[in-house]
C-alpha positions as CSV (number, residue, x, y, z in Angstrom):
1,M,51.8,17.6,111.6
2,D,49.7,18.2,114.7
3,K,48.5,21.6,115.9
4,L,51.0,21.7,118.8
5,S,54.0,21.0,116.6
6,K,52.9,23.7,114.1
7,N,52.5,26.1,117.0
8,R,56.0,25.3,118.3
9,L,57.5,25.8,114.9
10,K,55.7,29.1,114.5
11,H,57.2,30.4,117.7
12,F,60.6,29.0,116.8
13,G,60.5,30.9,113.5
14,L,59.5,34.2,115.3
15,H,62.3,33.7,117.8
16,L,64.8,33.0,115.0
17,A,63.8,36.1,113.2
18,R,64.1,38.2,116.4
19,L,67.6,36.8,117.1
20,R,68.7,37.6,113.5
21,K,67.2,41.1,113.5
22,N,68.7,41.9,117.0
23,Q,72.1,41.3,115.4
24,G,71.2,43.5,112.5
25,M,71.6,40.6,110.2
26,S,69.7,40.2,106.9
27,L,68.4,36.8,105.6
28,R,71.2,36.8,103.0
29,N,73.8,37.6,105.6
30,L,72.7,34.8,107.8
31,A,72.6,32.5,104.8
32,L,76.2,33.3,104.0
33,K,77.4,32.8,107.6
34,S,75.4,29.6,108.1
35,G,75.5,27.9,104.7
36,V,71.7,27.7,104.8
37,D,69.8,29.0,101.8
38,H,68.1,32.4,102.5
39,K,64.8,31.1,101.1
40,K,64.9,28.2,103.5
41,I,65.6,30.6,106.4
42,S,62.7,32.8,105.3
43,D,60.4,29.7,105.1
44,I,61.4,28.6,108.6
45,E,60.9,32.1,110.0
46,L,57.4,32.3,108.3
47,N,56.5,28.8,109.5
48,K,56.2,27.5,106.0
49,R,58.6,24.6,106.8
50,G,60.2,22.7,109.6
51,L,63.9,22.1,110.0
52,K,66.4,19.4,110.7
53,L,68.7,19.4,113.7
54,E,71.6,19.9,111.4
55,T,70.0,23.1,110.1
56,L,69.5,24.3,113.6
57,F,73.2,23.8,114.3
58,K,74.2,25.7,111.1
59,L,71.9,28.6,112.0
60,A,73.3,28.8,115.5
61,D,76.8,28.9,114.1
62,G,75.8,31.6,111.7
63,L,74.4,33.7,114.5
64,G,77.4,32.9,116.8
65,L,75.1,31.3,119.4
66,H,74.9,28.0,121.2
67,P,72.3,25.9,119.6
68,G,70.3,25.8,122.9
69,E,69.8,29.6,122.6
70,L,67.7,29.0,119.5
71,L,65.4,26.8,121.6
72,D,65.2,29.2,124.6
73,F,61.9,30.8,124.0
74,D,58.3,30.6,125.2
75,F,56.3,28.1,123.2
76,Q,53.0,29.8,124.2
77,E,51.3,26.5,123.6
78,N,47.8,27.8,124.5
79,K,47.8,30.6,121.9
């Protein structure tokens, strides 16, 4: 994976964690609501793995958000 993609996934993970925490939701709670394993969510938030579009949809459903809201963040590509 190239550096730009890794950077984007890093910022996606930080954004996902922020959205989850803003709702007062634990990893396990989001896992229950989304059907995505809590370890997988943790790995996404910590930039240890990427994710499929299907997983993005499940996470959005678990957070009660439109999938586009999960992608609405500053990529900060130069950092």
